[in-house]
C-alpha positions in Angstrom: 12.9 29.4 -6.6 13.1 32.3 -4.3 10.7 32.8 -1.3 8.7 35.8 -0.5 5.4 37.1 -1.7 6.3 38.0 -5.2 3.6 36.7 -7.6 4.0 35.2 -11.2 4.4 37.6 -14.0 1.1 39.3 -14.9 -0.2 38.1 -18.3 -3.1 39.1 -20.5 -6.4 37.5 -19.1 -9.1 38.3 -21.6 -11.0 41.3 -20.1 -8.5 41.2 -17.1 -5.5 43.4 -17.9 -3.3 42.4 -15.2 -3.3 39.7 -12.5 -3.1 41.4 -9.0 0.0 40.4 -7.0 -0.6 37.2 -4.7 1.1 36.9 -1.4 2.4 33.5 -1.3 2.7 33.5 2.5 -1.1 34.1 2.9 -3.3 31.1 3.6 -5.2 29.4 0.7 -8.9 30.2 0.4 -9.8 26.5 0.9 -7.0 25.0 3.1 -5.1 26.2 6.4 -1.7 26.3 4.4 0.0 28.9 2.5 1.4 28.4 -1.1 4.8 28.9 0.0 4.4 26.0 2.3 3.1 24.0 -0.5 6.2 24.8 -2.7 8.5 23.9 0.2 6.9 20.6 0.7 7.2 20.0 -3.2 10.8 20.8 -3.1 11.5 18.5 -0.1 9.9 15.5 -1.9 12.0 16.1 -5.0 15.2 16.2 -2.8 14.1 12.9 -1.4 14.0 11.4 -4.8 16.9 13.1 -6.2 14.6 14.6 -8.9 15.1 17.8 -10.9 13.7 20.8 -9.0 10.6 22.5 -10.3 11.3 25.6 -12.4 9.6 28.9 -12.2 7.0 28.1 -14.9 6.0 25.0 -12.9 5.6 27.1 -9.7 3.7 29.8 -11.4 1.4 27.3 -13.1 0.4 25.9 -9.8 0.2 29.2 -8.1 -2.6 30.3 -10.7 -4.6 27.0 -10.2 -4.6 27.2 -6.4 -4.7 30.9 -5.6 -6.0 32.9 -8.7 -9.2 33.1 -10.5 -10.0 31.6 -13.9 -10.7 33.9 -16.8 -14.1 35.5 -16.9 -14.8 34.0 -20.5 -14.7 30.6 -19.0 -17.9 31.1 -16.9 -20.3 30.0 -19.6 -19.1 26.3 -19.0 -17.7 26.7 -15.4 -20.7 25.5 -13.5 -22.1 22.5 -15.6 -23.4 19.2 -14.4 -21.9 15.8 -15.0 -25.0 15.1 -17.2 -24.2 18.1 -19.5 -20.7 16.8 -20.0 -21.7 13.2 -20.7 -23.9 14.5 -23.5 -21.0 16.6 -24.8 -18.9 13.5 -24.8 -21.4 11.4 -26.5 -22.0 14.1 -29.1 -18.2 14.3 -29.8 -17.9 10.5 -30.1 -20.8 10.6 -32.6 -18.7 12.8 -34.9 -16.2 10.0 -35.8 -16.4 8.8 -39.5 -16.9 5.1 -38.5 -17.4 3.0 -35.3 -13.9 1.9 -35.6 -12.4 5.3 -36.0 -11.3 7.8 -33.3 -13.4 11.1 -32.8 -11.7 14.1 -34.0 -8.8 15.4 -31.9 -9.8 19.1 -32.6 -13.1 20.6 -33.6 -14.0 23.8 -35.4 -16.4 26.6 -34.1 -19.3 25.1 -35.9 -18.7 21.7 -34.5 -18.1 22.9 -31.1 -21.4 24.8 -31.2 -23.1 21.5 -32.2 -21.8 19.5 -29.3 -22.0 22.2 -26.6 -25.4 23.6 -27.4 -24.8 26.7 -25.2 -26.7 29.9 -25.9 -26.8 32.8 -26.6 -24.0 32.8 -29.2 -21.9 35.3 -27.2 -21.3 32.6 -24.6 -19.8 30.3 -27.2 -17.6 33.1 -28.4 -16.2 33.5 -24.9 -15.4 29.9 -24.9 -13.5 30.3 -28.2 -11.5 33.1 -26.7 -10.3 30.9 -23.9 -9.4 27.9 -25.9 -8.4 29.4 -29.2 -7.5 33.1 -28.7 -5.8 33.5 -32.0 -8.8 32.0 -33.9 -11.0 34.3 -32.1 -9.1 37.2 -33.4 -10.0 36.0 -36.9 -13.7 36.2 -35.8 -13.2 39.7 -34.8 -11.5 40.9 -37.9 -13.7 38.8 -40.5 -16.9 38.7 -38.7 -18.7 35.6 -37.2 -19.5 33.9 -40.4 -19.6 30.1 -41.1 -16.3 30.5 -43.0 -14.5 32.2 -40.0 -16.1 29.8 -37.5 -14.5 26.8 -39.7 -11.1 28.4 -38.9 -11.4 27.9 -35.1 -9.5 24.8 -33.8 -10.1 23.7 -30.3 -9.3 20.4 -28.6 -12.6 18.8 -27.5 -10.8 17.0 -24.8 -9.4 20.2 -23.4 -12.8 21.8 -23.2 -14.3 18.6 -21.5 -11.5 18.2 -19.1 -11.5 21.8 -18.0 -15.2 21.9 -17.7 -15.6 18.8 -15.6 -12.6 19.4 -13.2 -13.6 22.9 -12.6 -17.2 22.3 -11.9 -18.4 22.6 -8.2 -21.4 20.5 -9.2 -19.4 17.2 -9.8 -18.3 15.0 -7.0 -14.4 14.5 -7.1 -14.6 10.8 -7.6 -16.9 11.3 -10.7 -14.4 13.9 -12.0 -11.6 11.2 -11.8 -13.7 8.6 -13.4 -14.6 11.0 -16.3 -11.0 12.1 -16.8 -9.5 8.5 -16.8 -12.1 7.0 -19.1 -11.9 9.9 -21.6 -8.4 8.5 -22.4 -9.3 4.9 -22.4 -10.2 4.7 -26.1 -10.4 0.9 -26.2 -12.6 0.7 -22.9 -10.1 -1.8 -21.5 -10.4 -0.3 -18.0 -6.7 0.4 -18.0 -4.3 3.2 -18.9 -1.0 2.8 -20.5 1.8 5.2 -19.7 1.2 6.9 -23.0 -2.3 7.3 -22.3 -1.6 8.6 -18.8 0.9 11.1 -20.2 -1.6 12.2 -23.1 -4.2 12.8 -20.2 -1.5 14.7 -18.1 -0.6 17.0 -21.0 -4.0 17.6 -22.1 -5.1 18.6 -18.6 -2.1 20.9 -18.2 -2.7 22.8 -21.5 -6.4 23.0 -20.8 -5.9 24.7 -17.3 -3.2 26.9 -18.6 -5.7 28.4 -21.1 -8.5 28.6 -18.4 -6.1 30.6 -16.0 -4.1 32.4 -18.7 -0.9 31.1 -17.5 2.1 29.6 -19.2 2.1 25.8 -18.7 5.1 24.1 -17.3 7.9 23.0 -19.7 6.9 20.0 -21.7 9.9 18.1 -20.5 9.0 18.6 -16.9 5.4 17.7 -17.4 6.4 14.5 -19.1 9.1 13.7 -16.2 6.6 14.3 -13.4 3.9 12.4 -15.2 6.2 9.3 -15.6 7.1 9.6 -11.9 3.5 9.8 -10.8 2.5 6.8 -13.0 5.4 4.7 -11.5 4.4 5.7 -8.0 0.8 4.4 -8.7 2.4 1.1 -10.1 4.6 0.8 -7.0 1.8 1.3 -4.6 -0.4 -1.2 -6.5 2.3 -3.8 -6.4 2.8 -3.3 -2.6 -0.9 -3.7 -2.2 -1.0 -7.0 -4.1 2.0 -8.3 -1.9 0.0 -7.2 1.3 -3.0 -9.2 0.0 -1.0 -12.3 -1.0 0.4 -12.5 2.6 -3.1 -12.6 4.1 -3.6 -16.4 2.9 -2.2 -18.9 0.6 -5.5 -19.0 -1.2 -5.5 -15.4 -1.9 -1.9 -15.6 -3.0 -2.6 -18.2 -5.6 -5.7 -16.3 -6.8 -3.6 -13.2 -7.4 -0.9 -15.3 -9.4 -3.6 -16.8 -11.4 -5.0 -13.5 -12.4 -1.6 -12.0 -13.3 -0.9 -15.0 -15.5 -4.3 -14.7 -17.2 -3.5 -11.1 -18.1 0.0 -12.0 -19.2 -1.4 -14.7 -21.4 -3.9 -12.3 -22.9 -1.3 -9.8 -23.7 0.8 -12.5 -25.5 -2.1 -13.9 -27.5 -2.9 -10.3 -28.7 -2.2 -10.0 -32.5 1.2 -8.3 -33.0 0.6 -5.7 -30.4 3.5 -4.2 -28.5 3.0 -5.2 -24.8 3.0 -2.1 -22.7 2.7 -1.7 -18.9 -0.8 -0.6 -17.9 -2.6 0.4 -14.7 -6.2 -0.3 -13.9 -8.4 2.7 -13.7 -9.4 1.5 -10.2 -5.8 1.8 -9.0 -5.4 5.2 -10.5 -8.7 6.4 -9.0 -7.9 5.2 -5.6 -4.6 7.0 -5.6 -6.1 10.2 -7.0 -9.2 10.3 -4.8 -8.5 8.3 -1.7 -4.8 8.3 -1.1 -3.8 11.6 -2.8 -3.7 13.5 0.5 -1.0 11.1 1.8 1.2 11.2 -1.5 3.7 14.0 -2.0 3.6 13.0 -5.8 -0.1 14.1 -5.9 -0.1 16.9 -3.4 -0.7 19.7 -5.9 -3.3 17.8 -7.9 -5.1 17.0 -4.6 -5.1 20.7 -3.6 -6.7 21.6 -6.9 -9.4 19.0 -6.5 -10.0 20.3 -3.0 -10.3 23.9 -4.2 -12.9 23.1 -6.9 -14.5 20.1 -5.1 -18.3 19.6 -4.7 -17.8 19.0 -1.0 -17.2 22.7 -0.4 -20.6 23.8 -1.7 -23.4 23.8 0.7 -26.0 21.1 0.0 -23.5 19.4 -2.3 -25.1 16.0 -1.6 -28.3 17.1 -3.2 -26.8 17.1 -6.6 -24.6 14.1 -6.8 -25.2 12.0 -10.0 -24.5 8.3 -10.3 -21.7 7.6 -12.8 -19.6 4.7 -13.5 -17.5 5.4 -16.8 -17.5 6.8 -20.2 -17.4 4.1 -23.1 -16.3 4.6 -26.7 -17.7 1.4 -28.2 -21.2 1.6 -26.8 -23.6 4.5 -26.0 -23.0 5.9 -22.6 -25.9 5.7 -20.2 -26.9 9.3 -19.4 -28.3 9.6 -15.9 -31.4 11.6 -15.5 -30.7 15.2 -14.8 -31.3 15.7 -11.1 -33.7 18.4 -10.2 -32.2 21.1 -8.1 -33.5 21.7 -4.6 -32.6 24.6 -2.7 -31.0 23.8 0.7 -33.6 25.9 2.4 -36.3 23.4 1.3 -34.6 20.6 3.1 -34.2 19.7 6.8 -30.9 19.8 8.6 -29.5 16.6 10.2 -30.8 17.6 13.7 -34.3 18.1 12.5 -34.4 14.7 10.8 -33.2 13.0 13.9 -35.6 15.0 16.1 -38.7 13.9 14.0 -37.6 10.4 14.2 -37.1 10.5 18.0 -40.5 12.1 18.7 -42.5 10.3 16.1 -43.1 6.8 17.8 -44.4 8.6 21.1 -46.8 11.2 19.4 -50.4 10.8 20.2 -52.8 12.6 17.7 -55.1 15.1 19.2 -53.3 15.9 22.3 -51.5 19.2 22.0 -50.1 18.9 25.6 -48.8 15.3 24.9 -47.1 16.4 21.7 -45.6 19.4 23.3 -44.3 17.1 26.2 -42.9 14.5 23.8 -41.1 17.2 21.8 -39.6 18.9 25.0 -38.3 15.4 26.2 -36.3 14.8 23.0 -32.5 15.4 23.5 -32.6 17.1 20.0 -35.2 19.6 21.1 -32.7 22.3 22.1 -31.3 22.3 18.8 -34.4 23.1 16.9 -35.9 26.5 16.6 -39.5 27.7 17.3 -40.4 28.1 13.6 -39.5 24.4 12.9 -41.5 23.3 16.0 -44.5 25.2 15.0 -44.2 23.8 11.5 -44.1 20.3 12.8 -47.1 20.8 15.0 -49.2 22.1 12.2 -48.5 19.1 9.9 -49.1 16.6 12.8 -52.5 18.0 13.2 -53.3 17.9 9.6 -52.7 14.2 9.4 -55.3 11.5 10.1 -54.4 8.4 11.9 -54.4 6.2 8.7 -51.7 8.5 7.0 -49.8 8.9 10.3 -49.4 5.3 10.8 -48.9 4.3 7.2 -46.2 6.9 6.2 -44.0 6.7 9.2 -41.6 9.4 10.1 -40.3 9.6 6.6 -43.9 10.1 5.6 -44.1 13.0 8.1 -40.8 14.4 6.8 -42.2 14.3 3.2 -45.2 16.3 4.2 -43.1 19.1 5.9 -40.5 19.2 3.1 -42.5 18.2 -0.1 -39.6 19.2 -2.4 -37.4 16.4 -1.1 -36.4 13.8 -3.6 -35.9 10.0 -3.1 -32.2 10.5 -2.9 -32.6 13.1 -0.1 -34.7 10.5 2.0 -31.7 8.1 1.5 -29.5 10.7 2.9 -32.0 11.3 5.7 -31.7 7.7 6.7 -28.0 8.0 6.5 -28.1 10.8 9.0 -30.1 8.7 11.3 -27.5 5.9 11.2 -24.7 8.5 11.8 -26.6 9.7 14.8 -27.0 6.2 16.2 -23.2 5.7 15.8 -22.5 8.8 18.0 -22.8 6.7 21.1 -20.1 4.4 20.0 -18.0 7.4 19.3 -18.5 8.7 22.7 -17.6 5.3 24.2 -14.4 5.2 22.0 -13.5 8.9 23.3 -14.1 7.9 26.8 -11.9 4.7 26.4 -9.1 6.7 24.8 -9.2 9.3 27.6 -9.2 6.5 30.3 -6.1 4.8 28.7 -4.2 8.1 28.5 -5.1 8.8 32.1 -3.9 5.5 33.1 -0.6 6.1 31.3 -0.1 9.5 32.8 -0.9 8.3 36.4 1.7 5.5 36.1 4.2 7.9 34.6 3.9 10.3 37.6 5.0 7.6 39.9 8.6 7.4 40.8 10.8 4.4 39.9 11.2 1.9 42.7 14.3 2.6 44.6 17.2 0.3 44.0 17.4 -1.0 47.6 13.6 -2.0 47.6 13.9 -3.7 44.5 17.0 -5.7 45.8 14.8 -6.7 48.7 12.1 -8.2 46.4 15.0 -10.0 44.3 16.3 -11.6 47.6 12.7 -12.8 48.5 12.5 -14.4 45.0 15.9 -15.9 45.5 14.7 -17.7 48.8 11.7 -19.1 46.8 13.7 -20.2 43.8 15.3 -23.3 45.7 16.7 -24.9 42.6 18.3 -21.5 41.3 16.3 -22.1 37.8 15.2 -18.5 37.6 11.5 -19.3 37.8 9.1 -20.6 40.5 5.9 -22.6 40.1 2.5 -20.7 41.0 1.7 -23.1 43.8 4.9 -21.8 45.7 4.0 -18.3 45.0 0.3 -18.9 46.2 1.7 -20.3 49.6 4.1 -17.4 50.0 1.3 -14.8 49.2 -1.6 -16.9 50.9 -3.7 -16.8 47.7 -5.1 -19.0 44.9 -2.6 -20.2 42.3 -5.1 -20.1 39.5 -6.0 -16.4 40.4 -2.3 -15.4 40.6 -1.6 -17.1 37.2 -4.5 -15.3 35.4 -3.3 -12.0 36.6 0.6 -12.3 36.3 1.4 -15.1 33.9 2.1 -12.8 30.9 4.0 -15.3 28.8 1.7 -18.4 29.6 4.5 -20.5 30.8 2.9 -21.6 34.0 5.9 -20.3 36.1 6.8 -17.1 37.8 10.0 -15.4 36.6 12.1 -12.9 38.6 10.7 -10.3 36.4 7.1 -11.5 37.0 7.7 -11.6 40.8 9.2 -8.0 40.9 6.2 -6.8 39.0 3.8 -8.6 41.5 5.6 -7.2 44.5 6.3 -3.8 43.4 4.5 -1.3 45.9 1.7 0.5 44.2 3.2 3.9 44.8 6.1 2.9 42.5 6.8 1.8 39.0 9.2 -0.7 37.6 12.5 0.5 35.9 11.2 -1.0 32.7 8.4 1.6 32.7 10.6 4.3 31.6 12.7 5.1 28.3 12.1 5.6 24.7 9.7 2.6 24.0 7.2 3.7 26.7 7.5 7.4 25.6 6.5 6.7 22.0 3.4 5.0 23.2 2.6 7.8 25.4 2.7 10.2 22.3 0.5 7.7 20.5 -2.1 7.7 23.4 -2.2 11.4 23.5 -2.8 11.5 19.7 -5.6 8.8 19.8 -7.3 10.6 22.7 -7.3 13.9 20.8 -8.5 12.3 17.5 -11.3 10.3 19.1 -12.5 13.4 20.9 -12.3 15.4 17.7 -14.4 12.8 15.8 -17.1 12.6 18.6 -17.3 16.4 18.7 -17.3 16.9 14.9 -20.1 14.3 14.5 -22.1 15.8 17.4 -21.8 19.3 15.8 -23.2 18.2 12.6 -26.6 17.5 14.4 -26.4 20.6 16.6 -25.5 23.3 14.1 -28.8 24.6 12.4 -27.2 24.8 8.8 -24.2 23.5 7.1 -21.1 25.6 7.3 -18.1 25.4 4.8 -14.8 25.6 6.5 -11.3 25.5 5.3 -9.6 22.2 5.5 -7.0 21.7 8.1 -3.3 21.3 7.0 -3.4 18.0 8.7 -5.8 16.7 6.3 -3.0 16.8 3.7 -0.5 14.2 4.9 1.8 14.9 2.0 2.3 18.4 3.6 4.0 16.8 6.6 7.9 16.8 7.0 9.4 13.4 6.2 10.3 11.4 9.4 14.1 11.7 10.2 16.1 8.6 9.4 17.3 8.2 13.0 13.9 8.4 14.5 12.5 5.9 12.0 15.3 3.5 12.9 14.5 3.9 16.6 10.9 3.0 16.0 12.0 0.0 14.2 14.4 -1.1 17.0 11.7 -0.4 19.5 9.2 -2.8 17.7 11.9 -5.6 17.3 12.5 -5.3 21.1 8.9 -6.0 21.7 8.4 -8.7 18.9 10.1 -11.6 20.7 9.1 -14.2 18.1 10.3 -11.9 15.2 7.0 -12.4 13.2 6.5 -8.7 12.5 3.4 -8.8 14.9 3.3 -7.8 18.5 0.9 -10.1 20.3 -0.7 -9.0 23.6 1.4 -11.3 25.7 4.6 -9.9 24.3 3.5 -6.2 25.0 2.4 -7.4 28.6 5.8 -9.1 29.3 7.8 -6.2 28.2 6.6 -4.3 31.3 6.7 -0.8 29.6 3.0 -0.4 29.9 0.3 -1.3 32.5 -2.0 -4.1 31.6 -5.1 -1.8 31.0 -3.1 0.3 28.4 -1.6 -2.9 26.7 -5.0 -4.3 26.2 -6.4 -0.9 25.0 -3.7 -0.4 22.4 -3.7 -4.0 21.1 -7.4 -3.9 20.5 -7.5 -0.2 19.1 -4.5 -0.4 16.7 -5.6 -3.2 14.6 -9.1 -4.3 15.1 -9.0 -7.0 12.5 -6.4 -8.8 14.4 -7.2 -10.3 17.8 -5.1 -8.5 20.6 -2.1 -7.8 18.4 -0.8 -5.3 15.8 1.5 -5.6 12.7 4.7 -3.7 12.1 3.0 -1.7 9.4 0.1 -0.7 11.6 2.7 0.4 14.3 4.7 2.5 11.7 1.6 4.2 10.5 0.4 4.9 14.1 3.8 6.4 15.0 3.8 8.6 11.8 0.4 10.0 12.6 1.1 10.5 16.2 4.3 12.2 15.7 3.3 14.3 12.8 5.5 13.0 10.1 5.0 11.1 6.8 7.1 8.1 5.5 9.8 9.2 2.9 8.8 8.3 -0.5 10.0 4.8 -1.8 10.1 4.4 -5.4 10.6 1.1 -7.4 10.7 -0.9 -4.0 13.8 0.9 -2.8 13.7 1.7 0.9 14.9 5.1 1.7 16.0 3.9 5.2 19.4 2.3 5.9 19.2 -1.3 7.2 21.5 -1.0 10.2 21.4 -1.9 14.0 20.5 1.0 16.1 20.3 1.3 19.9 17.3 2.9 21.5 18.0 6.1 23.4 18.0 5.8 27.1 16.4 9.1 27.9 
């Protein structure tokens, strides 16, 4: 594929005669990245795997989905709720001839009218034009009679998939649940490669019709579908391996679960055993891990473009949903009432009311005004809200005031708020309470970075001064063993041996080595020679990254309570880890060498004593990193945690590893000296 800003070929788009040219170098409307950059990253990931490169139809298809508008005729079903589509699914399933039979793959115009129930009829005819343009021409030539409607042939699954995936009123996780369970006809909770491929092909054909673009070649669709399925299988197996390493009990439980599944397959009556993946694994990859997986980059971008999170007030129309079922009636959640965002408070107002409520004294205007002015959230509320609050406080009697609590007061001010909104209000309060911890985290990160930078500015101790210290150690090391007891050091320094040991005994061996002594006696205006080089520098990059991210997290959380209304911004490119360049092989191997140099006992875990004994970082920085990187472990971090931290800090992603094959050569490599 060539670069530049040439758009895909214009095609007929219903009432649209020609698609306007799209500049591929321009940023996408929903993310801070260009389509050219996306294509380049897709090509890079294909090169890593030795895959066939995507052809022009593949690129044009995704350009339409990420940068162009759907057909105008799709509008009648473009903004429908999850409840609507569950009802459509249930009506379609009820069309089967018997409980054991499958629902019809395609439906005619009359049947689609029965399951969609959309009016006026002109809207239904628009749907016909999108999903069966040839059949729609028959309607125009023969008239909209029952006979001509029976000639319409439309895939029900295509209509449902397109409607659900494009709707901005459905949460992303619910979209994925709907899509996966739509192809799990046996309600097994798993999808075989065949089912996954059927889903992928149906989705591709449905969206090609909605955007009036030629779909990618069938062989390319199948090839990339299989690659994606194998990727999920590989990641699932890696996750099982990680869990099995946590404890012997967990390992045995995993082995037992696998054996039960294998036994169940073998006992099935003459059924060909197929590889299958749980819907939970697929959902995890598509929803939670998709931003980090190059194999799912394009699909993740599509979900971002049409996601409910980009709609102001989206949390007010989230429906609870688990799965579709073919064998039993699907529970249809109650259609949520729509509440305009202007009829709901913002996070700052909720926290403000909670803050002032316990200190309000009914009947005293001066006291109420004083309490309101003393709240730290007062400056983030406007005069209109403050007056509204005062009015409702004076309208309440003491019994109502004490019985309802601050949520009761909120309900009086915002009577259209529903129970789910009050759960959201309570969540906002919890998030505000967590702000203090985020502020502390940011301060600690800044302090660790400052400590690192202060030490880095110190010059290395001159060689002649270091020689003086070594000669002093030789005088104390009477036996020439290379270590001295702390009692000897205490007499030399005139201090307490226990205090000295607590401060300088990094390896807990009750002796002072030459290295320990040099560290003890190094003048404060200098740093040791070990505090230089590649190992120290990569931790410096990591500290800068942590400080930046912690500060960003604190400021972003603070702004959600300070801004009067929700604003929808484009997503930063860094959100899509799959857009990052793969880490160069030599840099990756240098990281591994740096880790091995610190991991003295070779257990793939760097313990605090190992990090301290290496002398590349000061004690406060060592203790901060060992606590921060792996909070679940006590003062240590694993090789995997280290690698993930290095990738994030340096702005790379790990190369794709398929079928358990590592893309990095296993060879010894020396660390760079400068």
